[in-house]
C-alpha positions as CSV (number, residue, x, y, z in Angstrom):
1,X,-103.5,-4.6,-171.7
2,X,-100.3,-6.1,-173.4
3,X,-101.7,-5.3,-176.5
4,X,-101.9,-1.6,-175.5
5,X,-98.4,-1.9,-174.4
6,X,-97.2,-3.4,-177.5
7,X,-98.7,-0.9,-179.5
8,X,-97.1,2.0,-177.8
9,X,-94.1,-0.1,-178.4
10,X,-94.4,-0.1,-181.7
11,X,-95.2,3.7,-182.1
12,X,-91.6,4.7,-180.3
13,X,-89.3,1.8,-181.5
14,X,-87.2,4.1,-184.1
15,X,-87.8,7.2,-182.2
16,X,-84.3,8.8,-180.6
17,X,-84.7,8.1,-176.8
18,X,-84.8,11.5,-175.8
19,X,-86.4,12.6,-172.5
20,X,-89.3,14.7,-174.9
21,X,-89.9,10.9,-176.5
22,X,-89.8,8.7,-173.3
23,X,-91.8,11.7,-171.6
24,X,-94.7,11.2,-174.7
25,X,-94.5,7.3,-174.6
26,X,-95.7,7.0,-170.7
27,X,-98.2,10.1,-171.4
28,X,-99.6,8.2,-174.1
29,X,-99.8,4.8,-172.3
30,X,-101.4,6.1,-169.3
31,X,-104.2,7.5,-171.4
32,X,-104.6,4.4,-172.8
33,X,-104.4,2.1,-170.3
34,X,-106.9,4.6,-168.0
35,X,-109.6,4.2,-171.2
36,X,-108.8,1.3,-171.2
37,X,-110.2,0.7,-167.2
38,X,-112.8,2.8,-167.8
39,X,-114.3,0.7,-170.7
40,X,-114.0,-2.3,-169.1
41,X,-116.2,-0.8,-165.7
42,X,-118.9,0.1,-168.2
43,X,-119.1,-3.5,-169.4
44,X,-117.0,-4.0,-172.2
45,X,-115.2,-7.3,-173.2
46,X,-112.0,-7.2,-173.5
47,X,-111.6,-7.2,-177.0
48,X,-114.1,-4.5,-177.6
49,X,-111.9,-2.5,-175.1
50,X,-108.6,-2.9,-176.7
51,X,-110.5,-2.4,-180.1
52,X,-112.2,1.5,-179.0
53,X,-109.0,2.1,-177.1
54,X,-106.6,1.3,-180.5
55,X,-109.9,3.2,-182.3
56,X,-109.6,6.3,-180.7
57,X,-105.9,6.7,-179.9
58,X,-104.4,4.9,-182.8
59,X,-104.2,7.6,-185.3
60,X,-101.1,9.1,-184.4
61,X,-99.5,10.7,-187.5
62,X,-100.4,14.4,-186.1
63,X,-98.7,13.5,-182.9
64,X,-95.3,12.0,-184.6
65,X,-95.3,15.0,-187.7
66,X,-95.3,17.0,-184.4
67,X,-92.6,15.5,-182.4
68,X,-90.2,14.9,-185.3
69,X,-90.9,19.0,-186.1
70,X,-90.2,19.9,-182.4
71,X,-87.0,17.1,-182.4
72,X,-85.7,18.1,-186.1
73,X,-82.1,19.3,-184.8
74,X,-81.6,16.3,-183.0
75,X,-82.4,13.5,-185.6
76,X,-80.1,15.8,-187.9
77,X,-77.5,14.9,-185.5
78,X,-78.5,11.5,-185.1
79,X,-78.9,11.0,-189.5
80,X,-82.6,9.8,-189.0
81,X,-85.0,10.7,-191.7
82,X,-89.3,10.3,-191.7
83,X,-90.7,9.1,-194.5
84,X,-94.2,9.2,-195.1
85,X,-96.4,6.2,-196.7
86,X,-96.5,8.1,-200.3
87,X,-92.8,7.8,-200.1
88,X,-92.2,4.8,-199.0
89,X,-94.1,3.4,-201.6
90,X,-92.3,4.8,-204.0
91,X,-88.3,3.7,-202.5
92,X,-90.0,0.4,-202.5
93,X,-90.8,0.7,-206.1
94,X,-87.6,2.2,-207.0
95,X,-86.0,-1.0,-205.3
96,X,-88.3,-3.5,-206.6
97,X,-87.0,-2.0,-210.4
98,X,-83.7,-1.5,-209.0
99,X,-83.1,-5.3,-208.2
100,X,-84.0,-6.3,-210.9
101,X,-81.7,-3.9,-213.1
102,X,-79.0,-4.9,-211.1
103,X,-79.7,-8.8,-211.6
104,X,-80.1,-8.4,-214.8
105,X,-77.0,-6.6,-215.1
106,X,-74.8,-8.9,-213.2
107,X,-76.2,-12.0,-214.9
108,X,-75.4,-10.3,-218.5
109,X,-71.9,-10.2,-217.1
110,X,-71.7,-13.8,-216.1
111,X,-73.6,-14.8,-220.0
112,X,-71.3,-12.7,-221.7
113,X,-68.6,-15.3,-222.1
114,X,-71.5,-17.6,-222.6
115,X,-72.8,-15.6,-225.1
116,X,-69.0,-15.3,-226.9
117,X,-69.0,-19.2,-226.6
118,X,-72.5,-19.6,-227.8
119,X,-72.1,-17.2,-230.8
120,X,-68.9,-19.1,-231.9
121,X,-70.0,-22.9,-232.1
122,X,-73.3,-21.8,-233.8
123,X,-70.3,-20.1,-236.3
124,X,-68.9,-22.8,-236.5
125,X,-71.8,-24.9,-237.8
126,X,-72.8,-22.7,-240.1
127,X,-69.7,-20.5,-241.9
128,X,-66.5,-22.8,-243.7
129,X,-63.6,-23.4,-241.8
130,X,-61.8,-21.3,-243.8
131,X,-63.6,-18.1,-242.3
132,X,-63.2,-19.3,-238.8
133,X,-60.5,-16.7,-238.2
134,X,-62.6,-13.3,-238.7
135,X,-65.3,-15.5,-236.7
136,X,-62.4,-15.9,-234.3
137,X,-62.2,-12.1,-234.2
138,X,-66.2,-11.2,-234.4
139,X,-67.6,-13.9,-231.4
140,X,-65.5,-11.4,-229.0
141,X,-68.4,-8.6,-229.8
142,X,-71.4,-9.9,-227.9
143,X,-69.0,-10.1,-224.9
144,X,-68.6,-6.6,-225.0
145,X,-71.8,-5.8,-225.9
146,X,-73.2,-8.0,-223.0
147,X,-70.8,-5.8,-220.5
148,X,-71.5,-2.8,-221.9
149,X,-75.4,-2.8,-221.0
150,X,-74.4,-4.0,-217.9
151,X,-72.4,-1.3,-216.9
152,X,-75.0,1.5,-218.8
153,X,-77.7,-0.3,-216.0
154,X,-75.5,0.2,-213.0
155,X,-74.6,3.7,-213.7
156,X,-78.2,4.4,-214.3
157,X,-79.8,2.0,-211.5
158,X,-77.4,3.5,-209.6
159,X,-77.5,7.2,-209.7
160,X,-81.8,6.9,-209.1
161,X,-80.7,4.8,-205.9
162,X,-78.6,7.9,-204.9
163,X,-81.5,10.8,-205.7
164,X,-83.4,8.7,-202.6
165,X,-80.1,9.7,-200.4
166,X,-80.7,7.1,-197.1
167,X,-77.2,5.3,-197.3
168,X,-76.2,5.0,-193.6
169,X,-79.6,6.8,-192.1
170,X,-81.7,5.6,-189.6
171,X,-85.7,5.7,-191.8
172,X,-88.5,6.5,-189.1
173,X,-91.9,5.5,-190.2
174,X,-95.5,5.8,-188.9
175,X,-97.0,3.6,-186.8
176,X,-99.5,2.3,-189.5
177,X,-96.8,2.5,-192.2
178,X,-95.4,0.1,-189.9
179,X,-97.7,-2.4,-189.3
180,X,-98.6,-2.0,-192.9
181,X,-94.9,-3.5,-194.1
182,X,-94.6,-6.1,-191.4
183,X,-97.5,-7.4,-193.0
184,X,-95.7,-6.9,-196.7
185,X,-92.5,-8.6,-195.1
186,X,-94.1,-11.7,-193.6
187,X,-96.1,-12.4,-196.8
188,X,-92.6,-12.0,-198.9
189,X,-90.5,-14.1,-196.6
190,X,-91.9,-17.7,-197.8
191,X,-91.1,-16.3,-202.0
192,X,-87.6,-15.4,-200.4
193,X,-87.1,-18.3,-199.1
194,X,-88.1,-20.1,-202.1
195,X,-86.4,-17.6,-204.5
196,X,-83.0,-18.5,-201.9
197,X,-83.8,-22.0,-202.1
198,X,-83.9,-21.8,-206.3
199,X,-81.0,-19.7,-206.6
200,X,-78.7,-22.1,-204.2
201,X,-80.1,-25.3,-206.3
202,X,-79.2,-24.1,-210.0
203,X,-75.4,-22.4,-207.8
204,X,-75.6,-26.9,-207.2
205,X,-76.5,-28.5,-210.5
206,X,-74.3,-25.8,-212.5
207,X,-71.6,-27.5,-212.1
208,X,-73.6,-31.5,-212.4
209,X,-74.2,-29.9,-215.6
210,X,-71.1,-29.1,-216.5
211,X,-69.5,-33.1,-216.1
212,X,-73.1,-34.0,-217.8
213,X,-71.7,-32.2,-220.9
214,X,-68.5,-33.1,-220.7
215,X,-69.1,-37.1,-220.3
216,X,-71.7,-37.1,-222.8
217,X,-70.7,-34.3,-225.8
218,X,-66.8,-34.6,-224.9
219,X,-64.1,-32.7,-222.5
220,X,-63.4,-30.1,-225.9
221,X,-67.2,-29.2,-225.9
222,X,-67.6,-25.8,-225.2
223,X,-71.3,-26.1,-224.2
224,X,-70.3,-27.6,-220.5
225,X,-68.9,-24.0,-220.2
226,X,-72.1,-22.5,-221.9
227,X,-74.6,-25.0,-219.2
228,X,-72.3,-23.9,-216.4
229,X,-72.6,-20.0,-216.4
230,X,-76.3,-19.9,-217.6
231,X,-77.3,-22.4,-214.4
232,X,-75.0,-20.0,-212.2
233,X,-76.8,-16.3,-214.5
234,X,-80.1,-17.4,-213.2
235,X,-79.2,-18.4,-209.9
236,X,-77.8,-14.5,-209.4
237,X,-80.0,-13.3,-210.4
238,X,-82.7,-14.4,-208.1
239,X,-79.8,-14.2,-204.5
240,X,-79.9,-10.3,-206.2
241,X,-83.0,-9.4,-206.8
242,X,-85.1,-10.8,-203.9
243,X,-82.2,-9.9,-201.7
244,X,-82.6,-6.6,-202.7
245,X,-86.2,-6.5,-201.5
246,X,-85.5,-8.6,-198.1
247,X,-82.5,-5.7,-198.2
248,X,-85.1,-3.2,-198.4
249,X,-87.7,-3.8,-195.5
250,X,-85.1,-4.9,-193.0
251,X,-83.9,-0.8,-193.8
252,X,-87.2,0.4,-193.8
253,X,-88.2,-1.2,-190.5
254,X,-84.3,-0.8,-189.3
255,X,-84.8,-4.0,-188.1
256,X,-81.6,-7.2,-188.9
257,X,-78.2,-5.1,-190.4
258,X,-80.2,-1.8,-190.6
259,X,-81.1,-1.2,-186.4
260,X,-80.2,1.8,-185.8
261,X,-77.5,1.1,-183.5
262,X,-75.6,-0.9,-186.4
263,X,-76.0,2.0,-189.1
264,X,-74.8,4.6,-186.6
265,X,-72.0,2.0,-186.0
266,X,-71.1,1.5,-189.0
267,X,-70.5,5.1,-189.6
268,X,-67.1,5.0,-187.6
269,X,-66.2,1.8,-189.2
270,X,-66.7,2.7,-192.4
271,X,-64.3,5.9,-191.8
272,X,-62.0,3.8,-190.4
273,X,-61.7,1.3,-193.0
274,X,-60.6,4.2,-195.7
275,X,-58.0,5.3,-193.2
276,X,-56.6,1.3,-191.9
277,X,-56.8,-0.1,-195.4
278,X,-55.2,1.9,-197.2
279,X,-52.4,2.3,-194.9
280,X,-51.9,-1.4,-194.3
281,X,-51.3,-1.7,-198.3
282,X,-48.5,1.4,-198.2
283,X,-47.0,-0.6,-195.2
284,X,-46.6,-3.7,-197.3
285,X,-45.5,-2.0,-200.3
286,X,-43.2,0.2,-198.4
287,X,-42.0,-3.4,-196.7
288,X,-42.2,-4.8,-200.1
289,X,-39.9,-2.6,-201.7
290,X,-37.3,-1.4,-199.1
291,X,-37.0,-5.1,-197.4
292,X,-37.9,-7.5,-200.5
293,X,-40.5,-8.8,-197.6
294,X,-43.0,-9.7,-200.1
295,X,-43.1,-13.2,-199.5
296,X,-43.6,-12.4,-195.2
297,X,-45.2,-8.7,-195.1
298,X,-48.9,-10.1,-196.7
299,X,-49.3,-11.2,-193.2
300,X,-50.0,-7.3,-192.4
301,X,-53.5,-8.0,-194.3
302,X,-54.9,-10.5,-191.6
303,X,-53.9,-9.2,-189.2
304,X,-55.0,-5.6,-189.8
305,X,-58.3,-7.4,-191.0
306,X,-59.0,-9.1,-187.5
307,X,-58.5,-6.1,-185.5
308,X,-61.0,-4.2,-187.5
309,X,-63.4,-6.7,-187.1
310,X,-63.1,-6.9,-183.1
311,X,-63.2,-3.5,-183.1
312,X,-66.2,-3.1,-185.2
313,X,-68.0,-5.8,-183.4
314,X,-66.7,-3.8,-179.6
315,X,-67.8,-0.6,-181.0
316,X,-71.5,-1.9,-182.4
317,X,-71.9,-3.6,-178.7
318,X,-70.7,-0.5,-177.1
319,X,-73.7,1.6,-179.0
320,X,-76.3,-0.6,-179.1
321,X,-75.6,-1.1,-174.7
322,X,-75.5,3.2,-175.0
323,X,-78.6,3.3,-176.6
324,X,-80.7,0.7,-174.5
325,X,-79.4,2.7,-171.3
């Protein structure tokens, strides 16, 4: 019986808590429990009865679709969006490419100065000292090439991200898609943990590689910086790529930072943040220029940050409490 209740809860977990939803949930649970008791009375085992009930009532796509059509106006107000299994697969494929691209772009930005230094070090070994002035100028070229490639990646994949228009929206899925995503996320978690651990190890090894290069090659050796940035770039790539995939699962399943109450709360807090932080900057500039209080007026920034964080936490708690009622 608990299995049936948990299944019904999973179906309605992301739907707006309207009277229509609660009534639909209660009716479905009642029908499933009645069927379960009937099968038990006929001599079915526990597993057979539950399996038969889930098989008969488990296909809820049409039920959920009808509910969405009836509550379309409510969903618009709540900024919720329903995604089909096909749409979820398309979004997952996009986010995989997006995470790979953004991770590579960030890594390129980190590697850009390392490539500039590497170019110069190789040129020193190949060309004569008379050509060093031109080499110093030419070594800047790979720096800008890497940064230009990274910026292009950010623009291209950023525009593709905007096409899905899922930012600050509560995503609603049908039960079968949710079950499949939950299974995929559980399979993904070990890889995610290994990737984050590897990234942390690489970032720890980065300064170690720098120190070893200094000891073995000398303080003036530029290779120490190349090794440092190389380790950091790979570590950051792992953080960005696997972090993007993990946040995608959380977003689609509305868990973690993407719980409905947090999405609702973030809309107001983002609006307020767009007002109070520029205002704090304006006050700081005013006090600085008018009263020459540059050395003391900076205190407005930590005070504003603390008050804003306290407000965000309280408002999020209020929204979460309200939704549970």
